[in-house]
N, C-alpha and C positions, 0 to 999 in steps of 0.2 A: 588665421594666417600670421606668420611672423613678419615683422618689419624688415625691410632690406633696403640697401642703397642702390641696388641695380634691378631693373626690370627689363626682361627681353620679351618682346612680342613678335610673333611670326605666324604666318599662315601654314607653315609646314613643320610638323613635329620634329623631323630630322634636324632642322636648323636650330632647335631649342636645346639639343643635347649638350653642346659645348658650354652653353651658359649654365645649365644645371650642374655640370661637373665643376664649375667655378663657384657654385653656391648661390647663383642669382635666382631670383624669383622669375619664373617663366610663365607665359600665357600664350596659349594657342588661339590665334584669331579665328573667329567664326563668322560666317556670312550674315548671321542675325545680329551681330554687334554685342553679344554678351560680354566679350572681352573688354569692352569699354567700361561696363559696370564694374568688372573685376579690378581694372586699373584704378578707377575712382575710389573703390573701397580701400585698396592698398594705400593710395595717397592720403585718404582720410585717416587711416590708422597711423601713418607716418607723422602726420600733423599732430594728432592727439598725443602720440608718444613723445614728440619733441617739445610739447607744451609743459612737460613736467620737469 
């Protein structure tokens, strides 16, 4: 995954389309909470890339 400065999370796919069009990273929230793991991975990548 590429690092980005903007992450949009929502429970409905249609609400993510405008953010995608602006180049934001988007995450569809799921009832099992997998989206939380995805956000944490993105934040970790962001921290690692800013360390250099």
